[in-house]
N, C-alpha and C positions, 0 to 999 in steps of 0.2 A: 615442599620447598619451592618447586617451580611455580606453583600457584601463588605463593606468597611473593615471589619475585615479580610475577606478572601484575599482581594487585598493586605492589609498591610502585612499579613502573607506570601503571595507569593512572595512579594518584599524582604523579609528577608531570606526566606528558602535557596535559592541557595547560597548566600554569607556565610550563617552559615555552609552549608555542605562543601564548599571549605575551610573554616576557620578550621572546624573540621578535615578535611583530613590532612591539613598541620600541625595542632598541633599534631595529633596522630602520623603521620609520624616522626615529629621531636622528640617527646618522645620515639619513638622506634629506634631513631638513624638513620633514613633514611634521605638521602640528597634529599629533596623533589623536589627542582628545577631540579637537575640533573636527577632525576628519571623521572620527567615530560618531560624534553628534549629528554631523551632517548626513552621514549614511543612515542613522537611525530615523531622521526626518524623512528621507526618501522612502525608507521601508515603511513608515507609518502611511505615507501618502499612497503607496502601492497597495497597502492593506485596505485602505478606504475605497480605492478604485475597484477592488476586488469584490467588495461586499455584495453588489447586485448579482454577480455571477454566482457567488456561493449561496446566496438565498435561493436563487432559482434552481440550483442543483439539489439543494436539501429539500425544497418543496416537491421537486419532481420524484425524488427517492421516496419521501414520505407518502406521496400519492400512490406510487407504485406498490409499496408494501401495504398500505391501508386499504387499497381498493380491492385486494385479493388477486391482483394480477400476478404477483409472485408465485402464489400457489397454483394458478392456472398454467403458467409457463413451466413450473417445476413439474407438474403432472405430465404435460405434453412432452417434456424432455426425458421422462423416466426411461423409456425404452432405449434411448441413445445412451444414457448413463449405465444401464444394466449391460448394453453390448460392450461398452468400454471398460467394464469392470469397476466402475465408480459406485460406491454405495450412494443410494438415493439421498441419504441425509446431507451429502455434500453439495447437492444441486443448489440449494439457496445461497451457500457461500460462493459457489462459481458464478452465480448471476449477480449477487451484490458486490462482490469484490471489485470489479472494474468501475463501479459507480461510486462507492464510499468506503474509506478505509475505517472509519469508526463503525459503520454499519456492518462491515465485514468482520471486524474484531469482536463485535457483539455476537454475531452468529458463530465465530469460532470459539469464543468463550463458552457459549451454550453447548456446543458440540463436545468440547473437552469436559465440561461439567457433567454432561449427560453420559458420555460414553468412556470417559477417563483419557488421561494424556497418553497412556501406553496402548490404547486400542488402536485398531486399524483406522477407524474414523478419526480419531483424535490425531494420529500421526499424519494422516493424509491432509486433514484440515490445517494443521500447523504448517506443513510443508507448502500447501497451497497459499496460505496467508503470507508466508515469507518470500515466496518465489514469484509472486504476481504483483501486478501494480494497479493502482486505482486510475486506469486509463482515462475514463471520461472526466473524472475530477481533475486530473493533471492537465488534460487538454483545456477544460474550462478555465482553470486558474491561470496556467501559463500563457495560453494564447489570448485569453481575455485581458490579462495584465498589459500585453503590449499591443492590443488592438488588432490582432490577426483574425480575420473573418473566414478565410478559406484554409482549411488545414490539410488539403490535399489527401495524401495517403496516411496521415498520422493515426487516424482512428482505426483503419483496417489493420495497419501494422501492429499497433498497440493491442487490439483485441486478439489478433492471431498470436501474439507473444503470450498473452494471458491464457489463451486456449492450450497452447503448447505447455505452459507451466502447469496447468491443471492436469493435462494428460501425463506429463512427466511425473508429477507427484503421485498419481495413481500407479503408474508402471513401476517407478522406483520402489515404493513400499511394497508392492506385490512381488517384486523380484527380491527384495531383502528378506521378506518374511516367507518366501518360497510358496507363494500362493499361485495357483493356475490362473491364467488370463481369463 
């Protein structure tokens, strides 16, 4: 019964929000449709400005994977992963996730398909995917969109947060499943 109520509410919430925005805008004298179209134009212009940054990022990721550099780095990091209690199969995900959401989703999908969703690897991969960010992608897109060249501590802070998310994913599932560190 609770699930049906939640499902019914979720089917109504978005249309109600759209209706509320339109009504409030109209009451304030805003020409809602025209404002929407103008925002869509600005969004399209922003997307066009971002294309060079996205192409550069996707080419770099493709080169990293196709060159075999991912395997080299994964092999080099195996002792660290073993020390931390992380299954070695998760290393490609930990390396790709800060770069590309779609690449990380592909890695996660393959891990879940290979090991199963209820396996240790599947659970850790799913948690890593959900709790981390595509840091380099976000920096490229957001800062590129507004023309910021010097990102200061953003990269270090984002990668540190991703590292903590990966460690936490391992620790949480080891704790939940009662596995020794």
